[in-house]
mmCIF file as Biopython writes it, N, C-alpha, C and O atoms, coordinates in Angstrom:
data_model
#
loop_
_atom_site.group_PDB
_atom_site.id
_atom_site.type_symbol
_atom_site.label_atom_id
_atom_site.label_alt_id
_atom_site.label_comp_id
_atom_site.label_asym_id
_atom_site.label_entity_id
_atom_site.label_seq_id
_atom_site.pdbx_PDB_ins_code
_atom_site.Cartn_x
_atom_site.Cartn_y
_atom_site.Cartn_z
_atom_site.occupancy
_atom_site.B_iso_or_equiv
_atom_site.auth_seq_id
_atom_site.auth_asym_id
_atom_site.pdbx_PDB_model_num
ATOM 1   N N  . MET A ? 1  ? 9.590   -8.462  20.393 1.0 0.0 1  A 1 
ATOM 2   C CA . MET A ? 1  ? 10.104  -9.162  19.235 1.0 0.0 1  A 1 
ATOM 3   C C  . MET A ? 1  ? 11.623  -9.153  19.297 1.0 0.0 1  A 1 
ATOM 4   O O  . MET A ? 1  ? 12.231  -8.160  19.698 1.0 0.0 1  A 1 
ATOM 5   N N  . THR A ? 2  ? 12.223  -10.250 18.903 1.0 0.0 2  A 1 
ATOM 6   C CA . THR A ? 2  ? 13.678  -10.346 18.923 1.0 0.0 2  A 1 
ATOM 7   C C  . THR A ? 2  ? 14.275  -9.538  17.783 1.0 0.0 2  A 1 
ATOM 8   O O  . THR A ? 2  ? 13.558  -9.064  16.903 1.0 0.0 2  A 1 
ATOM 9   N N  . GLN A ? 3  ? 15.575  -9.387  17.806 1.0 0.0 3  A 1 
ATOM 10  C CA . GLN A ? 3  ? 16.279  -8.630  16.785 1.0 0.0 3  A 1 
ATOM 11  C C  . GLN A ? 3  ? 16.939  -9.529  15.741 1.0 0.0 3  A 1 
ATOM 12  O O  . GLN A ? 3  ? 17.881  -9.108  15.070 1.0 0.0 3  A 1 
ATOM 13  N N  . GLU A ? 4  ? 16.448  -10.777 15.598 1.0 0.0 4  A 1 
ATOM 14  C CA . GLU A ? 4  ? 17.040  -11.673 14.615 1.0 0.0 4  A 1 
ATOM 15  C C  . GLU A ? 4  ? 16.835  -11.120 13.210 1.0 0.0 4  A 1 
ATOM 16  O O  . GLU A ? 4  ? 15.874  -10.400 12.938 1.0 0.0 4  A 1 
ATOM 17  N N  . THR A ? 5  ? 17.762  -11.475 12.327 1.0 0.0 5  A 1 
ATOM 18  C CA . THR A ? 5  ? 17.650  -11.067 10.943 1.0 0.0 5  A 1 
ATOM 19  C C  . THR A ? 5  ? 16.346  -11.584 10.362 1.0 0.0 5  A 1 
ATOM 20  O O  . THR A ? 5  ? 16.023  -12.764 10.499 1.0 0.0 5  A 1 
ATOM 21  N N  . GLY A ? 6  ? 15.599  -10.702 9.716  1.0 0.0 6  A 1 
ATOM 22  C CA . GLY A ? 6  ? 14.365  -11.104 9.062  1.0 0.0 6  A 1 
ATOM 23  C C  . GLY A ? 6  ? 13.133  -11.035 9.934  1.0 0.0 6  A 1 
ATOM 24  O O  . GLY A ? 6  ? 12.021  -11.106 9.411  1.0 0.0 6  A 1 
ATOM 25  N N  . THR A ? 7  ? 13.279  -10.899 11.227 1.0 0.0 7  A 1 
ATOM 26  C CA . THR A ? 7  ? 12.124  -10.887 12.112 1.0 0.0 7  A 1 
ATOM 27  C C  . THR A ? 7  ? 11.190  -9.738  11.774 1.0 0.0 7  A 1 
ATOM 28  O O  . THR A ? 7  ? 9.976   -9.933  11.726 1.0 0.0 7  A 1 
ATOM 29  N N  . LYS A ? 8  ? 11.719  -8.558  11.541 1.0 0.0 8  A 1 
ATOM 30  C CA . LYS A ? 8  ? 10.894  -7.406  11.202 1.0 0.0 8  A 1 
ATOM 31  C C  . LYS A ? 8  ? 10.132  -7.661  9.905  1.0 0.0 8  A 1 
ATOM 32  O O  . LYS A ? 8  ? 8.941   -7.361  9.819  1.0 0.0 8  A 1 
ATOM 33  N N  . GLU A ? 9  ? 10.797  -8.206  8.909  1.0 0.0 9  A 1 
ATOM 34  C CA . GLU A ? 9  ? 10.149  -8.492  7.641  1.0 0.0 9  A 1 
ATOM 35  C C  . GLU A ? 9  ? 9.062   -9.546  7.817  1.0 0.0 9  A 1 
ATOM 36  O O  . GLU A ? 9  ? 7.976   -9.417  7.252  1.0 0.0 9  A 1 
ATOM 37  N N  . CYS A ? 10 ? 9.347   -10.587 8.596  1.0 0.0 10 A 1 
ATOM 38  C CA . CYS A ? 10 ? 8.337   -11.626 8.828  1.0 0.0 10 A 1 
ATOM 39  C C  . CYS A ? 10 ? 7.125   -11.040 9.519  1.0 0.0 10 A 1 
ATOM 40  O O  . CYS A ? 10 ? 5.993   -11.396 9.191  1.0 0.0 10 A 1 
ATOM 41  N N  . HIS A ? 11 ? 7.340   -10.160 10.458 1.0 0.0 11 A 1 
ATOM 42  C CA . HIS A ? 11 ? 6.231   -9.501  11.147 1.0 0.0 11 A 1 
ATOM 43  C C  . HIS A ? 11 ? 5.387   -8.703  10.152 1.0 0.0 11 A 1 
ATOM 44  O O  . HIS A ? 11 ? 4.158   -8.740  10.205 1.0 0.0 11 A 1 
ATOM 45  N N  . ILE A ? 12 ? 6.038   -7.998  9.265  1.0 0.0 12 A 1 
ATOM 46  C CA . ILE A ? 12 ? 5.325   -7.217  8.249  1.0 0.0 12 A 1 
ATOM 47  C C  . ILE A ? 12 ? 4.513   -8.133  7.348  1.0 0.0 12 A 1 
ATOM 48  O O  . ILE A ? 12 ? 3.355   -7.840  7.049  1.0 0.0 12 A 1 
ATOM 49  N N  . PHE A ? 13 ? 5.112   -9.248  6.907  1.0 0.0 13 A 1 
ATOM 50  C CA . PHE A ? 13 ? 4.381   -10.194 6.059  1.0 0.0 13 A 1 
ATOM 51  C C  . PHE A ? 13 ? 3.162   -10.749 6.783  1.0 0.0 13 A 1 
ATOM 52  O O  . PHE A ? 13 ? 2.074   -10.808 6.211  1.0 0.0 13 A 1 
ATOM 53  N N  . ILE A ? 14 ? 3.334   -11.152 8.024  1.0 0.0 14 A 1 
ATOM 54  C CA . ILE A ? 14 ? 2.225   -11.736 8.792  1.0 0.0 14 A 1 
ATOM 55  C C  . ILE A ? 14 ? 1.121   -10.702 9.008  1.0 0.0 14 A 1 
ATOM 56  O O  . ILE A ? 14 ? -0.059  -11.005 8.835  1.0 0.0 14 A 1 
ATOM 57  N N  . GLU A ? 15 ? 1.501   -9.496  9.382  1.0 0.0 15 A 1 
ATOM 58  C CA . GLU A ? 15 ? 0.521   -8.441  9.612  1.0 0.0 15 A 1 
ATOM 59  C C  . GLU A ? 15 ? -0.245  -8.115  8.324  1.0 0.0 15 A 1 
ATOM 60  O O  . GLU A ? 15 ? -1.460  -7.924  8.353  1.0 0.0 15 A 1 
ATOM 61  N N  . SER A ? 16 ? 0.457   -8.054  7.221  1.0 0.0 16 A 1 
ATOM 62  C CA . SER A ? 16 ? -0.191  -7.763  5.937  1.0 0.0 16 A 1 
ATOM 63  C C  . SER A ? 16 ? -1.171  -8.859  5.551  1.0 0.0 16 A 1 
ATOM 64  O O  . SER A ? 16 ? -2.282  -8.580  5.101  1.0 0.0 16 A 1 
ATOM 65  N N  . LYS A ? 17 ? -0.754  -10.106 5.731  1.0 0.0 17 A 1 
ATOM 66  C CA . LYS A ? 17 ? -1.649  -11.220 5.405  1.0 0.0 17 A 1 
ATOM 67  C C  . LYS A ? 17 ? -2.879  -11.216 6.312  1.0 0.0 17 A 1 
ATOM 68  O O  . LYS A ? 17 ? -3.985  -11.493 5.849  1.0 0.0 17 A 1 
ATOM 69  N N  . ASN A ? 18 ? -2.701  -10.907 7.587  1.0 0.0 18 A 1 
ATOM 70  C CA . ASN A ? 18 ? -3.838  -10.834 8.503  1.0 0.0 18 A 1 
ATOM 71  C C  . ASN A ? 18 ? -4.830  -9.756  8.079  1.0 0.0 18 A 1 
ATOM 72  O O  . ASN A ? 18 ? -6.042  -9.960  8.149  1.0 0.0 18 A 1 
ATOM 73  N N  . LYS A ? 19 ? -4.321  -8.624  7.645  1.0 0.0 19 A 1 
ATOM 74  C CA . LYS A ? 19 ? -5.203  -7.540  7.196  1.0 0.0 19 A 1 
ATOM 75  C C  . LYS A ? 19 ? -5.977  -7.948  5.946  1.0 0.0 19 A 1 
ATOM 76  O O  . LYS A ? 19 ? -7.165  -7.647  5.829  1.0 0.0 19 A 1 
ATOM 77  N N  . ILE A ? 20 ? -5.319  -8.626  5.017  1.0 0.0 20 A 1 
ATOM 78  C CA . ILE A ? 20 ? -6.009  -9.100  3.818  1.0 0.0 20 A 1 
ATOM 79  C C  . ILE A ? 20 ? -7.082  -10.107 4.193  1.0 0.0 20 A 1 
ATOM 80  O O  . ILE A ? 20 ? -8.175  -10.082 3.628  1.0 0.0 20 A 1 
ATOM 81  N N  . GLU A ? 21 ? -6.786  -11.000 5.142  1.0 0.0 21 A 1 
ATOM 82  C CA . GLU A ? 21 ? -7.781  -11.979 5.603  1.0 0.0 21 A 1 
ATOM 83  C C  . GLU A ? 21 ? -9.017  -11.277 6.143  1.0 0.0 21 A 1 
ATOM 84  O O  . GLU A ? 21 ? -10.139 -11.689 5.852  1.0 0.0 21 A 1 
ATOM 85  N N  . LYS A ? 22 ? -8.824  -10.221 6.926  1.0 0.0 22 A 1 
ATOM 86  C CA . LYS A ? 22 ? -9.949  -9.466  7.485  1.0 0.0 22 A 1 
ATOM 87  C C  . LYS A ? 22 ? -10.766 -8.791  6.387  1.0 0.0 22 A 1 
ATOM 88  O O  . LYS A ? 22 ? -11.996 -8.799  6.427  1.0 0.0 22 A 1 
ATOM 89  N N  . ILE A ? 23 ? -10.081 -8.211  5.414  1.0 0.0 23 A 1 
ATOM 90  C CA . ILE A ? 23 ? -10.782 -7.572  4.303  1.0 0.0 23 A 1 
ATOM 91  C C  . ILE A ? 23 ? -11.585 -8.602  3.527  1.0 0.0 23 A 1 
ATOM 92  O O  . ILE A ? 23 ? -12.743 -8.358  3.185  1.0 0.0 23 A 1 
ATOM 93  N N  . LEU A ? 24 ? -10.984 -9.748  3.246  1.0 0.0 24 A 1 
ATOM 94  C CA . LEU A ? 24 ? -11.696 -10.808 2.527  1.0 0.0 24 A 1 
ATOM 95  C C  . LEU A ? 24 ? -12.935 -11.261 3.291  1.0 0.0 24 A 1 
ATOM 96  O O  . LEU A ? 24 ? -13.992 -11.483 2.702  1.0 0.0 24 A 1 
ATOM 97  N N  . TYR A ? 25 ? -12.795 -11.394 4.587  1.0 0.0 25 A 1 
ATOM 98  C CA . TYR A ? 25 ? -13.935 -11.809 5.412  1.0 0.0 25 A 1 
ATOM 99  C C  . TYR A ? 25 ? -15.066 -10.786 5.314  1.0 0.0 25 A 1 
ATOM 100 O O  . TYR A ? 25 ? -16.231 -11.150 5.153  1.0 0.0 25 A 1 
ATOM 101 N N  . ARG A ? 26 ? -14.714 -9.513  5.412  1.0 0.0 26 A 1 
ATOM 102 C CA . ARG A ? 26 ? -15.734 -8.458  5.355  1.0 0.0 26 A 1 
ATOM 103 C C  . ARG A ? 26 ? -16.364 -8.349  3.981  1.0 0.0 26 A 1 
ATOM 104 O O  . ARG A ? 26 ? -17.571 -8.134  3.872  1.0 0.0 26 A 1 
ATOM 105 N N  . LEU A ? 27 ? -15.575 -8.491  2.936  1.0 0.0 27 A 1 
ATOM 106 C CA . LEU A ? 27 ? -16.111 -8.389  1.580  1.0 0.0 27 A 1 
ATOM 107 C C  . LEU A ? 27 ? -16.961 -9.597  1.187  1.0 0.0 27 A 1 
ATOM 108 O O  . LEU A ? 27 ? -17.779 -9.503  0.272  1.0 0.0 27 A 1 
ATOM 109 N N  . SER A ? 28 ? -16.780 -10.707 1.856  1.0 0.0 28 A 1 
ATOM 110 C CA . SER A ? 28 ? -17.516 -11.924 1.491  1.0 0.0 28 A 1 
ATOM 111 C C  . SER A ? 28 ? -19.025 -11.754 1.632  1.0 0.0 28 A 1 
ATOM 112 O O  . SER A ? 28 ? -19.791 -12.507 1.029  1.0 0.0 28 A 1 
ATOM 113 N N  . SER A ? 29 ? -19.455 -10.780 2.416  1.0 0.0 29 A 1 
ATOM 114 C CA . SER A ? 29 ? -20.895 -10.554 2.596  1.0 0.0 29 A 1 
ATOM 115 C C  . SER A ? 29 ? -21.443 -9.493  1.647  1.0 0.0 29 A 1 
ATOM 116 O O  . SER A ? 29 ? -22.627 -9.162  1.709  1.0 0.0 29 A 1 
ATOM 117 N N  . VAL A ? 30 ? -20.598 -8.959  0.774  1.0 0.0 30 A 1 
ATOM 118 C CA . VAL A ? 30 ? -21.017 -7.904  -0.146 1.0 0.0 30 A 1 
ATOM 119 C C  . VAL A ? 30 ? -21.128 -8.478  -1.556 1.0 0.0 30 A 1 
ATOM 120 O O  . VAL A ? 30 ? -20.228 -9.169  -2.032 1.0 0.0 30 A 1 
ATOM 121 N N  . ASP A ? 31 ? -22.247 -8.179  -2.214 1.0 0.0 31 A 1 
ATOM 122 C CA . ASP A ? 31 ? -22.456 -8.654  -3.581 1.0 0.0 31 A 1 
ATOM 123 C C  . ASP A ? 31 ? -21.459 -8.013  -4.551 1.0 0.0 31 A 1 
ATOM 124 O O  . ASP A ? 31 ? -20.990 -6.894  -4.342 1.0 0.0 31 A 1 
ATOM 125 N N  . ASN A ? 32 ? -21.159 -8.743  -5.594 1.0 0.0 32 A 1 
ATOM 126 C CA . ASN A ? 32 ? -20.331 -8.263  -6.709 1.0 0.0 32 A 1 
ATOM 127 C C  . ASN A ? 32 ? -18.921 -7.863  -6.294 1.0 0.0 32 A 1 
ATOM 128 O O  . ASN A ? 32 ? -18.367 -6.907  -6.838 1.0 0.0 32 A 1 
ATOM 129 N N  . THR A ? 33 ? -18.336 -8.575  -5.344 1.0 0.0 33 A 1 
ATOM 130 C CA . THR A ? 33 ? -16.952 -8.296  -4.949 1.0 0.0 33 A 1 
ATOM 131 C C  . THR A ? 33 ? -16.022 -9.458  -5.299 1.0 0.0 33 A 1 
ATOM 132 O O  . THR A ? 33 ? -14.879 -9.512  -4.846 1.0 0.0 33 A 1 
ATOM 133 N N  . ASP A ? 34 ? -16.534 -10.391 -6.115 1.0 0.0 34 A 1 
ATOM 134 C CA . ASP A ? 34 ? -15.737 -11.573 -6.460 1.0 0.0 34 A 1 
ATOM 135 C C  . ASP A ? 34 ? -14.396 -11.210 -7.091 1.0 0.0 34 A 1 
ATOM 136 O O  . ASP A ? 34 ? -13.365 -11.777 -6.730 1.0 0.0 34 A 1 
ATOM 137 N N  . HIS A ? 35 ? -14.408 -10.269 -8.030 1.0 0.0 35 A 1 
ATOM 138 C CA . HIS A ? 35 ? -13.165 -9.903  -8.717 1.0 0.0 35 A 1 
ATOM 139 C C  . HIS A ? 35 ? -12.168 -9.282  -7.734 1.0 0.0 35 A 1 
ATOM 140 O O  . HIS A ? 35 ? -10.980 -9.602  -7.762 1.0 0.0 35 A 1 
ATOM 141 N N  . ILE A ? 36 ? -12.658 -8.401  -6.874 1.0 0.0 36 A 1 
ATOM 142 C CA . ILE A ? 36 ? -11.784 -7.776  -5.883 1.0 0.0 36 A 1 
ATOM 143 C C  . ILE A ? 36 ? -11.206 -8.844  -4.951 1.0 0.0 36 A 1 
ATOM 144 O O  . ILE A ? 36 ? -10.022 -8.809  -4.618 1.0 0.0 36 A 1 
ATOM 145 N N  . CYS A ? 37 ? -12.049 -9.791  -4.533 1.0 0.0 37 A 1 
ATOM 146 C CA . CYS A ? 37 ? -11.580 -10.855 -3.636 1.0 0.0 37 A 1 
ATOM 147 C C  . CYS A ? 37 ? -10.512 -11.708 -4.314 1.0 0.0 37 A 1 
ATOM 148 O O  . CYS A ? 37 ? -9.537  -12.103 -3.675 1.0 0.0 37 A 1 
ATOM 149 N N  . GLU A ? 38 ? -10.687 -11.991 -5.590 1.0 0.0 38 A 1 
ATOM 150 C CA . GLU A ? 38 ? -9.664  -12.769 -6.312 1.0 0.0 38 A 1 
ATOM 151 C C  . GLU A ? 38 ? -8.347  -12.008 -6.375 1.0 0.0 38 A 1 
ATOM 152 O O  . GLU A ? 38 ? -7.280  -12.603 -6.225 1.0 0.0 38 A 1 
ATOM 153 N N  . LEU A ? 39 ? -8.411  -10.702 -6.594 1.0 0.0 39 A 1 
ATOM 154 C CA . LEU A ? 39 ? -7.186  -9.893  -6.614 1.0 0.0 39 A 1 
ATOM 155 C C  . LEU A ? 39 ? -6.523  -9.870  -5.238 1.0 0.0 39 A 1 
ATOM 156 O O  . LEU A ? 39 ? -5.300  -9.950  -5.129 1.0 0.0 39 A 1 
ATOM 157 N N  . LEU A ? 40 ? -7.334  -9.762  -4.200 1.0 0.0 40 A 1 
ATOM 158 C CA . LEU A ? 40 ? -6.786  -9.782  -2.844 1.0 0.0 40 A 1 
ATOM 159 C C  . LEU A ? 40 ? -6.151  -11.131 -2.523 1.0 0.0 40 A 1 
ATOM 160 O O  . LEU A ? 40 ? -5.102  -11.187 -1.882 1.0 0.0 40 A 1 
ATOM 161 N N  . LYS A ? 41 ? -6.780  -12.215 -2.964 1.0 0.0 41 A 1 
ATOM 162 C CA . LYS A ? 41 ? -6.209  -13.545 -2.741 1.0 0.0 41 A 1 
ATOM 163 C C  . LYS A ? 41 ? -4.878  -13.683 -3.463 1.0 0.0 41 A 1 
ATOM 164 O O  . LYS A ? 41 ? -3.937  -14.277 -2.936 1.0 0.0 41 A 1 
ATOM 165 N N  . SER A ? 42 ? -4.800  -13.131 -4.674 1.0 0.0 42 A 1 
ATOM 166 C CA . SER A ? 42 ? -3.532  -13.160 -5.407 1.0 0.0 42 A 1 
ATOM 167 C C  . SER A ? 42 ? -2.459  -12.376 -4.673 1.0 0.0 42 A 1 
ATOM 168 O O  . SER A ? 42 ? -1.311  -12.813 -4.584 1.0 0.0 42 A 1 
ATOM 169 N N  . SER A ? 43 ? -2.835  -11.216 -4.147 1.0 0.0 43 A 1 
ATOM 170 C CA . SER A ? 43 ? -1.885  -10.407 -3.373 1.0 0.0 43 A 1 
ATOM 171 C C  . SER A ? 43 ? -1.442  -11.149 -2.122 1.0 0.0 43 A 1 
ATOM 172 O O  . SER A ? 43 ? -0.263  -11.136 -1.770 1.0 0.0 43 A 1 
ATOM 173 N N  . TYR A ? 44 ? -2.391  -11.799 -1.448 1.0 0.0 44 A 1 
ATOM 174 C CA . TYR A ? 44 ? -2.073  -12.591 -0.266 1.0 0.0 44 A 1 
ATOM 175 C C  . TYR A ? 44 ? -1.041  -13.664 -0.618 1.0 0.0 44 A 1 
ATOM 176 O O  . TYR A ? 44 ? -0.050  -13.841 0.090  1.0 0.0 44 A 1 
ATOM 177 N N  . ASN A ? 45 ? -1.285  -14.372 -1.715 1.0 0.0 45 A 1 
ATOM 178 C CA . ASN A ? 45 ? -0.371  -15.450 -2.110 1.0 0.0 45 A 1 
ATOM 179 C C  . ASN A ? 45 ? 1.012   -14.925 -2.492 1.0 0.0 45 A 1 
ATOM 180 O O  . ASN A ? 45 ? 2.015   -15.591 -2.237 1.0 0.0 45 A 1 
ATOM 181 N N  . LEU A ? 46 ? 1.078   -13.745 -3.097 1.0 0.0 46 A 1 
ATOM 182 C CA . LEU A ? 46 ? 2.378   -13.143 -3.405 1.0 0.0 46 A 1 
ATOM 183 C C  . LEU A ? 46 ? 3.136   -12.815 -2.124 1.0 0.0 46 A 1 
ATOM 184 O O  . LEU A ? 46 ? 4.326   -13.105 -2.006 1.0 0.0 46 A 1 
ATOM 185 N N  . ILE A ? 47 ? 2.440   -12.211 -1.169 1.0 0.0 47 A 1 
ATOM 186 C CA . ILE A ? 47 ? 3.068   -11.890 0.116  1.0 0.0 47 A 1 
ATOM 187 C C  . ILE A ? 47 ? 3.493   -13.167 0.827  1.0 0.0 47 A 1 
ATOM 188 O O  . ILE A ? 47 ? 4.579   -13.233 1.401  1.0 0.0 47 A 1 
ATOM 189 N N  . ASP A ? 48 ? 2.634   -14.179 0.786  1.0 0.0 48 A 1 
ATOM 190 C CA . ASP A ? 48 ? 2.969   -15.436 1.438  1.0 0.0 48 A 1 
ATOM 191 C C  . ASP A ? 48 ? 4.181   -16.093 0.781  1.0 0.0 48 A 1 
ATOM 192 O O  . ASP A ? 48 ? 5.009   -16.693 1.465  1.0 0.0 48 A 1 
ATOM 193 N N  . GLY A ? 49 ? 4.285   -15.983 -0.526 1.0 0.0 49 A 1 
ATOM 194 C CA . GLY A ? 49 ? 5.452   -16.515 -1.222 1.0 0.0 49 A 1 
ATOM 195 C C  . GLY A ? 49 ? 6.726   -15.805 -0.793 1.0 0.0 49 A 1 
ATOM 196 O O  . GLY A ? 49 ? 7.766   -16.437 -0.610 1.0 0.0 49 A 1 
ATOM 197 N N  . MET A ? 50 ? 6.641   -14.482 -0.633 1.0 0.0 50 A 1 
ATOM 198 C CA . MET A ? 50 ? 7.796   -13.732 -0.154 1.0 0.0 50 A 1 
ATOM 199 C C  . MET A ? 50 ? 8.139   -14.147 1.273  1.0 0.0 50 A 1 
ATOM 200 O O  . MET A ? 50 ? 9.312   -14.246 1.632  1.0 0.0 50 A 1 
ATOM 201 N N  . HIS A ? 51 ? 7.117   -14.387 2.077  1.0 0.0 51 A 1 
ATOM 202 C CA . HIS A ? 51 ? 7.314   -14.824 3.451  1.0 0.0 51 A 1 
ATOM 203 C C  . HIS A ? 51 ? 7.991   -16.191 3.495  1.0 0.0 51 A 1 
ATOM 204 O O  . HIS A ? 51 ? 8.924   -16.403 4.269  1.0 0.0 51 A 1 
ATOM 205 N N  . GLU A ? 52 ? 7.521   -17.110 2.667  1.0 0.0 52 A 1 
ATOM 206 C CA . GLU A ? 52 ? 8.122   -18.445 2.610  1.0 0.0 52 A 1 
ATOM 207 C C  . GLU A ? 52 ? 9.584   -18.365 2.172  1.0 0.0 52 A 1 
ATOM 208 O O  . GLU A ? 52 ? 10.435  -19.076 2.707  1.0 0.0 52 A 1 
ATOM 209 N N  . LEU A ? 53 ? 9.871   -17.508 1.209  1.0 0.0 53 A 1 
ATOM 210 C CA . LEU A ? 53 ? 11.256  -17.325 0.754  1.0 0.0 53 A 1 
ATOM 211 C C  . LEU A ? 53 ? 12.123  -16.798 1.897  1.0 0.0 53 A 1 
ATOM 212 O O  . LEU A ? 53 ? 13.245  -17.259 2.104  1.0 0.0 53 A 1 
ATOM 213 N N  . LYS A ? 54 ? 11.588  -15.832 2.627  1.0 0.0 54 A 1 
ATOM 214 C CA . LYS A ? 54 ? 12.325  -15.284 3.767  1.0 0.0 54 A 1 
ATOM 215 C C  . LYS A ? 54 ? 12.558  -16.362 4.827  1.0 0.0 54 A 1 
ATOM 216 O O  . LYS A ? 54 ? 13.648  -16.464 5.388  1.0 0.0 54 A 1 
ATOM 217 N N  . LYS A ? 55 ? 11.522  -17.166 5.095  1.0 0.0 55 A 1 
ATOM 218 C CA . LYS A ? 55 ? 11.663  -18.238 6.084  1.0 0.0 55 A 1 
ATOM 219 C C  . LYS A ? 55 ? 12.709  -19.254 5.646  1.0 0.0 55 A 1 
ATOM 220 O O  . LYS A ? 55 ? 13.486  -19.739 6.469  1.0 0.0 55 A 1 
ATOM 221 N N  . SER A ? 56 ? 12.735  -19.578 4.361  1.0 0.0 56 A 1 
ATOM 222 C CA . SER A ? 56 ? 13.726  -20.564 3.909  1.0 0.0 56 A 1 
ATOM 223 C C  . SER A ? 56 ? 15.137  -20.012 4.038  1.0 0.0 56 A 1 
ATOM 224 O O  . SER A ? 56 ? 16.070  -20.751 4.354  1.0 0.0 56 A 1 
ATOM 225 N N  . LYS A ? 57 ? 15.296  -18.726 3.797  1.0 0.0 57 A 1 
ATOM 226 C CA . LYS A ? 57 ? 16.607  -18.103 3.988  1.0 0.0 57 A 1 
ATOM 227 C C  . LYS A ? 57 ? 16.984  -18.096 5.461  1.0 0.0 57 A 1 
ATOM 228 O O  . LYS A ? 57 ? 18.141  -18.323 5.814  1.0 0.0 57 A 1 
ATOM 229 N N  . LEU A ? 58 ? 15.995  -17.833 6.326  1.0 0.0 58 A 1 
ATOM 230 C CA . LEU A ? 58 ? 16.259  -17.838 7.766  1.0 0.0 58 A 1 
ATOM 231 C C  . LEU A ? 58 ? 16.574  -19.235 8.263  1.0 0.0 58 A 1 
ATOM 232 O O  . LEU A ? 58 ? 17.410  -19.400 9.151  1.0 0.0 58 A 1 
ATOM 233 N N  . ASN A ? 59 ? 15.921  -20.245 7.706  1.0 0.0 59 A 1 
ATOM 234 C CA . ASN A ? 59 ? 16.174  -21.625 8.121  1.0 0.0 59 A 1 
ATOM 235 C C  . ASN A ? 59 ? 17.612  -22.026 7.832  1.0 0.0 59 A 1 
ATOM 236 O O  . ASN A ? 59 ? 18.203  -22.821 8.563  1.0 0.0 59 A 1 
ATOM 237 N N  . HIS A ? 60 ? 18.169  -21.474 6.767  1.0 0.0 60 A 1 
ATOM 238 C CA . HIS A ? 60 ? 19.577  -21.750 6.469  1.0 0.0 60 A 1 
ATOM 239 C C  . HIS A ? 60 ? 20.485  -21.100 7.513  1.0 0.0 60 A 1 
ATOM 240 O O  . HIS A ? 60 ? 21.634  -21.504 7.691  1.0 0.0 60 A 1 
ATOM 241 N N  . SER A ? 61 ? 19.954  -20.089 8.197  1.0 0.0 61 A 1 
ATOM 242 C CA . SER A ? 61 ? 20.711  -19.409 9.257  1.0 0.0 61 A 1 
ATOM 243 C C  . SER A ? 61 ? 20.293  -19.900 10.638 1.0 0.0 61 A 1 
ATOM 244 O O  . SER A ? 61 ? 20.628  -19.286 11.652 1.0 0.0 61 A 1 
ATOM 245 N N  . ASN A ? 62 ? 19.543  -21.033 10.670 1.0 0.0 62 A 1 
ATOM 246 C CA . ASN A ? 62 ? 19.039  -21.605 11.925 1.0 0.0 62 A 1 
ATOM 247 C C  . ASN A ? 62 ? 18.114  -20.669 12.673 1.0 0.0 62 A 1 
ATOM 248 O O  . ASN A ? 62 ? 18.083  -20.682 13.904 1.0 0.0 62 A 1 
ATOM 249 N N  . SER A ? 63 ? 17.345  -19.840 11.936 1.0 0.0 63 A 1 
ATOM 250 C CA . SER A ? 63 ? 16.335  -18.972 12.513 1.0 0.0 63 A 1 
ATOM 251 C C  . SER A ? 63 ? 14.984  -19.453 12.042 1.0 0.0 63 A 1 
ATOM 252 O O  . SER A ? 63 ? 14.898  -20.294 11.147 1.0 0.0 63 A 1 
ATOM 253 N N  . ASP A ? 64 ? 13.928  -18.928 12.635 1.0 0.0 64 A 1 
ATOM 254 C CA . ASP A ? 64 ? 12.592  -19.347 12.246 1.0 0.0 64 A 1 
ATOM 255 C C  . ASP A ? 64 ? 11.667  -18.148 12.242 1.0 0.0 64 A 1 
ATOM 256 O O  . ASP A ? 64 ? 11.959  -17.110 12.835 1.0 0.0 64 A 1 
ATOM 257 N N  . CYS A ? 65 ? 10.537  -18.317 11.554 1.0 0.0 65 A 1 
ATOM 258 C CA . CYS A ? 65 ? 9.548   -17.277 11.402 1.0 0.0 65 A 1 
ATOM 259 C C  . CYS A ? 65 ? 8.183   -17.957 11.351 1.0 0.0 65 A 1 
ATOM 260 O O  . CYS A ? 65 ? 8.048   -18.997 10.706 1.0 0.0 65 A 1 
ATOM 261 N N  . ALA A ? 66 ? 7.186   -17.410 11.999 1.0 0.0 66 A 1 
ATOM 262 C CA . ALA A ? 66 ? 5.854   -18.032 12.042 1.0 0.0 66 A 1 
ATOM 263 C C  . ALA A ? 66 ? 5.259   -18.116 10.646 1.0 0.0 66 A 1 
ATOM 264 O O  . ALA A ? 66 ? 5.492   -17.246 9.806  1.0 0.0 66 A 1 
ATOM 265 N N  . SER A ? 67 ? 4.493   -19.164 10.409 1.0 0.0 67 A 1 
ATOM 266 C CA . SER A ? 67 ? 3.870   -19.355 9.091  1.0 0.0 67 A 1 
ATOM 267 C C  . SER A ? 67 ? 2.370   -19.177 9.182  1.0 0.0 67 A 1 
ATOM 268 O O  . SER A ? 67 ? 1.798   -19.214 10.271 1.0 0.0 67 A 1 
ATOM 269 N N  . ARG A ? 68 ? 1.739   -18.984 8.049  1.0 0.0 68 A 1 
ATOM 270 C CA . ARG A ? 68 ? 0.291   -18.805 7.958  1.0 0.0 68 A 1 
ATOM 271 C C  . ARG A ? 68 ? -0.241  -19.691 6.850  1.0 0.0 68 A 1 
ATOM 272 O O  . ARG A ? 68 ? 0.523   -20.361 6.155  1.0 0.0 68 A 1 
ATOM 273 N N  . ILE A ? 69 ? -1.559  -19.691 6.690  1.0 0.0 69 A 1 
ATOM 274 C CA . ILE A ? 69 ? -2.212  -20.527 5.685  1.0 0.0 69 A 1 
ATOM 275 C C  . ILE A ? 69 ? -2.107  -19.891 4.305  1.0 0.0 69 A 1 
ATOM 276 O O  . ILE A ? 69 ? -1.860  -18.691 4.184  1.0 0.0 69 A 1 
ATOM 277 N N  . TRP A ? 70 ? -2.292  -20.682 3.288  1.0 0.0 70 A 1 
ATOM 278 C CA . TRP A ? 70 ? -2.373  -20.202 1.913  1.0 0.0 70 A 1 
ATOM 279 C C  . TRP A ? 70 ? -3.830  -20.114 1.536  1.0 0.0 70 A 1 
ATOM 280 O O  . TRP A ? 70 ? -4.621  -20.969 1.933  1.0 0.0 70 A 1 
ATOM 281 N N  . PHE A ? 71 ? -4.199  -19.117 0.792  1.0 0.0 71 A 1 
ATOM 282 C CA . PHE A ? 71 ? -5.537  -19.045 0.203  1.0 0.0 71 A 1 
ATOM 283 C C  . PHE A ? 71 ? -5.458  -19.711 -1.155 1.0 0.0 71 A 1 
ATOM 284 O O  . PHE A ? 71 ? -4.440  -19.620 -1.841 1.0 0.0 71 A 1 
ATOM 285 N N  . SER A ? 72 ? -6.506  -20.365 -1.535 1.0 0.0 72 A 1 
ATOM 286 C CA . SER A ? 72 ? -6.528  -20.968 -2.865 1.0 0.0 72 A 1 
ATOM 287 C C  . SER A ? 72 ? -7.677  -20.449 -3.662 1.0 0.0 72 A 1 
ATOM 288 O O  . SER A ? 72 ? -7.859  -20.844 -4.814 1.0 0.0 72 A 1 
#
């Protein structure tokens, strides 16, 4: 990984979102986890919003950061 400003934070955001995606996938087969899944989706969207904010700040510095999907 490069040492560009924000790269470490972007990596953390991406890794966190990936972990939430895995948890959501695993919980989808368990009954009565709808409320937990909704909370996890909200957390995912908060992290993704922080990631998007970081990317927009990096774009102003001519840097970039990988993006991921939004859960709805």
